[in-house]
C-alpha positions as MATLAB code, in Angstrom:
seq = 'APAPEPAPPAVEEEPEREEMADTVRQIAHAFEQERRSWQLEQATAVLEDPLAHAMRIAQDELAEEIFRDDEGAVLDARGSGMLSKLERDALIGQGLDFQTRGEIDEAVACYERAIAGGLRLPAALFTLGTLYLQQGERSKARQAFARAAQDSRYVRAMKLAWQRDG';
ca = [
      91.695  -55.733   32.345;
      88.186  -54.920   31.031;
      87.956  -54.348   27.368;
      87.275  -50.924   26.275;
      84.065  -50.204   25.445;
      83.648  -49.546   21.805;
      82.973  -45.914   20.547;
      79.209  -45.102   19.848;
      78.581  -45.138   16.370;
      79.336  -41.872   14.570;
      76.151  -39.609   13.665;
      76.172  -38.853   10.266;
      75.299  -34.989   10.914;
      77.991  -33.605    8.213;
      75.655  -34.492    5.305;
      72.800  -32.952    6.809;
      74.609  -29.811    7.736;
      75.729  -29.546    4.194;
      72.330  -29.785    3.157;
      71.186  -27.327    5.369;
      74.167  -24.987    4.034;
      72.982  -25.699    0.444;
      69.406  -24.719    1.047;
      70.442  -21.467    2.927;
      72.747  -20.607    0.156;
      69.957  -21.219   -2.407;
      67.614  -19.052   -0.381;
      70.146  -16.407   -0.113;
      70.692  -16.620   -4.018;
      67.015  -16.386   -4.737;
      66.701  -13.036   -2.263;
      69.652  -11.463   -3.915;
      68.324  -12.060   -7.571;
      64.763  -10.792   -6.398;
      66.524   -7.649   -4.852;
      68.307   -6.932   -8.145;
      65.126   -7.378  -10.146;
      63.254   -5.020   -7.881;
      66.288   -2.509   -8.092;
      66.091   -2.791  -12.024;
      62.306   -2.431  -11.942;
      62.906    0.713   -9.929;
      65.246    2.246  -12.112;
      63.398    1.467  -15.037;
      60.241    2.951  -13.488;
      62.111    6.369  -12.955;
      63.645    6.351  -16.350;
      60.374    5.651  -18.096;
      58.020    7.985  -16.116;
      59.778   10.251  -13.277;
      56.242   11.882  -12.992;
      54.406    8.649  -11.935;
      57.467    7.620   -9.659;
      57.668   10.980   -7.896;
      53.795   10.778   -7.437;
      54.158    7.267   -5.767;
      57.118    8.749   -3.495;
      54.599   11.625   -2.396;
      51.808    9.165   -1.832;
      53.876    6.956    0.269;
      55.207   10.001    2.307;
      51.590   11.275    2.816;
      50.489    7.734    4.099;
      53.765    7.809    6.410;
      52.572   11.020    7.804;
      49.132    9.792    8.862;
      50.979    6.847   10.855;
      53.777    9.093   12.016;
      53.527    9.181   16.008;
      54.133   12.838   17.182;
      54.466   12.905   20.819;
      54.355   16.742   20.787;
      51.320   17.077   18.969;
      49.030   19.704   19.913;
      45.524   18.181   20.466;
      43.713   21.476   21.138;
      44.998   23.832   18.331;
      41.783   26.043   18.383;
      42.275   29.653   18.005;
      45.622   29.448   16.302;
      44.497   28.428   12.666;
      46.526   25.349   13.104;
      44.843   22.028   12.892;
      45.935   19.246   15.270;
      47.855   16.289   13.960;
      44.860   14.174   13.930;
      42.963   16.814   11.940;
      45.778   17.270    9.474;
      45.902   13.304    9.003;
      42.020   12.866    8.681;
      42.423   15.464    5.942;
      45.440   13.729    4.231;
      43.642   10.512    4.123;
      40.684   12.148    2.692;
      42.845   13.490    0.081;
      44.365   10.258   -0.952;
      41.179    8.890   -1.119;
      39.512   11.616   -3.378;
      42.835   11.509   -5.444;
      42.434    7.797   -5.917;
      38.937    7.935   -7.227;
      39.442   11.044   -9.567;
      37.653   13.401   -7.518;
      40.171   16.027   -8.054;
      38.378   18.941   -6.664;
      37.568   17.342   -3.512;
      41.361   16.173   -3.037;
      42.389   19.692   -3.535;
      40.117   21.068   -0.871;
      41.270   18.513    1.473;
      45.021   19.212    0.819;
      44.578   22.706    0.709;
      43.031   22.641    4.269;
      45.845   20.361    5.788;
      48.349   22.899    4.439;
      46.524   25.910    5.464;
      46.081   23.997    8.981;
      50.057   23.623    9.438;
      50.954   20.660    7.102;
      54.565   21.578    5.983;
      55.397   18.248    3.874;
      56.868   19.026    0.352;
      54.944   15.738   -0.605;
      51.494   17.371   -0.045;
      52.765   20.639   -2.028;
      53.823   18.450   -4.895;
      50.684   16.485   -5.009;
      48.670   19.652   -4.623;
      50.633   21.320   -7.572;
      50.020   18.337   -9.770;
      46.351   18.491   -8.898;
      46.016   22.248   -9.864;
      47.645   21.410  -13.153;
      44.982   19.052  -13.722;
      42.297   21.634  -12.903;
      44.088   24.251  -15.223;
      45.299   26.265  -12.460;
      48.642   26.890  -13.601;
      49.582   30.080  -11.220;
      48.433   27.970   -8.187;
      50.663   25.031   -9.436;
      53.528   27.076   -9.800;
      53.037   28.430   -6.379;
      52.711   24.976   -4.992;
      55.812   23.616   -6.837;
      57.838   26.503   -5.624;
      57.483   25.512   -2.067;
      57.812   21.891   -2.902;
      61.006   22.284   -4.771;
      62.752   22.407   -1.279;
      62.730   18.339   -1.614;
      65.119   17.578   -4.643;
      63.278   14.458   -5.442;
      60.393   16.222   -6.984;
      62.048   18.785   -8.753;
      62.364   16.791  -12.103;
      59.075   15.684  -11.814;
      57.544   19.118  -11.322;
      59.404   20.285  -14.551;
      57.982   17.475  -16.315;
      54.543   17.849  -15.165;
      54.760   21.574  -16.068;
      56.192   20.580  -19.486;
      53.205   18.096  -20.289;
      50.588   20.631  -19.182;
      51.913   23.529  -21.105;
];
């Protein structure tokens, strides 16, 4: 009878697999640490300056609105007093730009036109209210804040802005 063929030498996959698993665990641990650190930074930011935090939320929402795809957007809104989404988005972009550069009057004009043209975003109303306060327009700020208060994320910041300005 022919001698049985020797088994092929065992491939040493086990140490390699274990090394890979260790690397994956280390990466996962690093990501978890980073996530916790980020959460702590966010919580600290809210505690330190809720107004600045709310303003960042509002600016993010305004930027998201520009990129939001609206299949049902009316492209020709002439005669209705409403602006098309494209026109409102352009005004939001200009408003954000003016605001960033400290050109408050120009930013206010852009946000006012976008809101008058149909923009119904509490972020825009909150932003406009804070800009009105910077201009010393407390009555207009109160009206904008009253409309923005439908989004509870802005309520604490609006009260703080009102107190700081008062």
